N, C-alpha and C positions, 0 to 999 in steps of 0.2 A: 332763326338765327340767334346767336348769342347777343344779348343786349346789355348785360351787366356781368362782367367776369365770366366764370365758368358755371354760374349757378342760375342765371335767369335767361330763359329763352323766349323769344317772341315769334309767334306765328301770325301772319298778316294777310289780309285781302284788301285790295282797293276796288271800290265800286265807282267807276267813272261817271255813271249817270247822276250820282249825288255827290261826287267828288269827296268821298269819305273813306277813310281806312278803318278797318276793324281788326282789333288785336286780341289774341289770347296769349297766355303766358304759362310757362312751366317753371316752377321753382324746383330745381334739381337738387335732391337731397336723399337721405336714406329712406325717407317717406315722401316721395315726390307729390307735389301739389300742382294741379292744373287750375288756372284761374280763367273761367268761362270756356265754353265749348265752341262758340260761333253757332251759326245756323246749321242746318243739315249739310248743305253743300260745303260750307267752310270747314265743318268737322271732317267730312270725307276727304277734303283736300289736304288737311294737315296731318292725317293719321300717320302717313309714312314718316313725316318729319318728327312727329311726336315719338313714335317708336324708336327712331334712330337716336333721338336726344336722350331717351330713357336708358338706352344701352343695356337692355335686358332686365332692368328693374321694373317691377310692377307699379302701376300708378296707385297711390294710396288715397288721395283726396281730390275732389273737384269742388272748387268754390264757385257758387252762383250768387251774384249780388242781388239780382231781382229777376222776375219772370218776364223775359222778353226773348224774341227769337235769337238774337245774336249773343245773348248771355247763356242760354240753356237749350236752344232748339236742337242742338246736335248731341244732347245727352244720350239718347238711345244709340247713336253711332259709336260714341266713346265707350259706353257701358257694355256694348256688345263685345268689344275687344278687351276691356279691362273690367271684368265682372266683379272683382273684389273692391273696386273703388267706392268710397263713401262720399256722398254729396253733403257739403256744408252750406247751410242757407238759413234764412229766417223761418219762423213758423208759418207766416203767410205764404212764402214761396213754396214751402213743403206741401201745403194744402193745394196749391195751384198745380204743382207737379203731379200730385196724386190725382187731381181732378181731370188732368189731361192724359191720364193713363201711363205716365212715365214711372215705371217701377224702379226703385232704387233704395238703398239703405241711406237714411238721412241723419245727419247730426245737426240739430237745431241749436242756433246760437242767438244770444241777445246782446244788446249794447253793454259794453264793459266786460263781457266775458272773453276768455282766451282759450286757445288751443295750443298746447306746448308739446313739442317733440324734442329729440336730442339736437336737432339742427336748426329749428326755428320756433318763433313764438308769434302766433297770430292773435291780434286784438281786433275786436269787432265794434262797429259803430252803426247806429241807426241810419238808414238811408230811405227817406220818403221819396221814392223814385218817380219822377216824371208826372204826367198829367193825372194818373189815377192815385198817386200818393200811396202806392202799395208799400208796406213796411218791408224794405229790403235791408241789406247790410253792405257796409264798406269794410275793408280790412287793411290793417297795417302789419307788416312783418317787422317786429321790433328789433331783432338782432341786426338785420341789415339796413334797417330804417327805410324800407320800401313801402310806399303807399300805393295801393291799387285803387284807382279813382273811378273805375266804371265809366258812366256817362258824364261825370263832372270833368272840367278842364278839357273840354272837347275842342278840337280844331279841325277844320276841313283841309283837304289836300291829300296828295299821295305821300304820306309820311310813314314809310316802312323802314325800320331800323334807325330812325332819326332821333337824335337827342338834342334838346335845346335848353339853355339856361333859363331859369325862371325864379321869381320871388314868391315864396310860399304865401305871405300875407296878401299879395296882389292876386294870387290864384284863388284864394278863399273869398276875397272881396268880389271877385268876378263871377261867382256862382249866380246864375240868372233865374228869374221867375219861370222861364220856360223849362228849366231843369227841375226846380222844386217850386211849384206854383203857390203853395201855401206860405204866406209871409212868416208866420210864427215858426213853422217847422223849418223853413229855410234859415232863419236867424239862429234857431237852436242848433241846426247842423253846423253852421259857421262857427258858433261858440265851441262846439265839440272839436272841430277840426283844427282851429287856430292854435290849439294847445299842443298839437303834434309837432315833431321836429324831423320830418323825413329828409333824407338826402337825395332820394330818387322817387319819381312818380311814374308808375307804369300805367299809362292811360289806356282807356278802352278805344279811343279814337284820336288820331293825330300824333304828334311827336311825343316821345317820353320827355320828362322834365328832370334836369339836374338842378337841384335847389341851391341857389347861391348862399 
């Protein structure tokens, strides 16, 4: 479904057993960008919607914030249908994809680097994700001021197509040790993110956030 104008689409699944919604996003542009694939079942479930939303345009990029089933488990499913798509990820994630036999063309990015097209500008930030503190990435689309938050800013519930108002500073302050267990890395992440000025947060789980 369209979640922000005619340019951002959300594909979602709610898992009742854990009361959590999982989202993937399509930034519709001349060079379309898919943010996360979902797991295998989620990717298979969204394929028809993805193709319909692309309206005949080939998928250009797939952004993977970190190596986890709901972020990239469905990559083989998507790449089978969109064989020219390039995967954008960190160096660590690229090694993990290769180690699990997921063959794809990878664009490796680091904190502070950008990827610019005619329609959008992606800026990347380090993301020491979850318990293993694997070096992943977060991304901000600067022209539309959309922040893709992955597993940060998570809320439970069946939140599909939901948008709620939020305060950016409060969201950053609320990043918990369970999300980034290393205190120093968590504080460094907060310092990096607090400088941003998004107007919209496309969350990986829970409602999207309209920043007040």
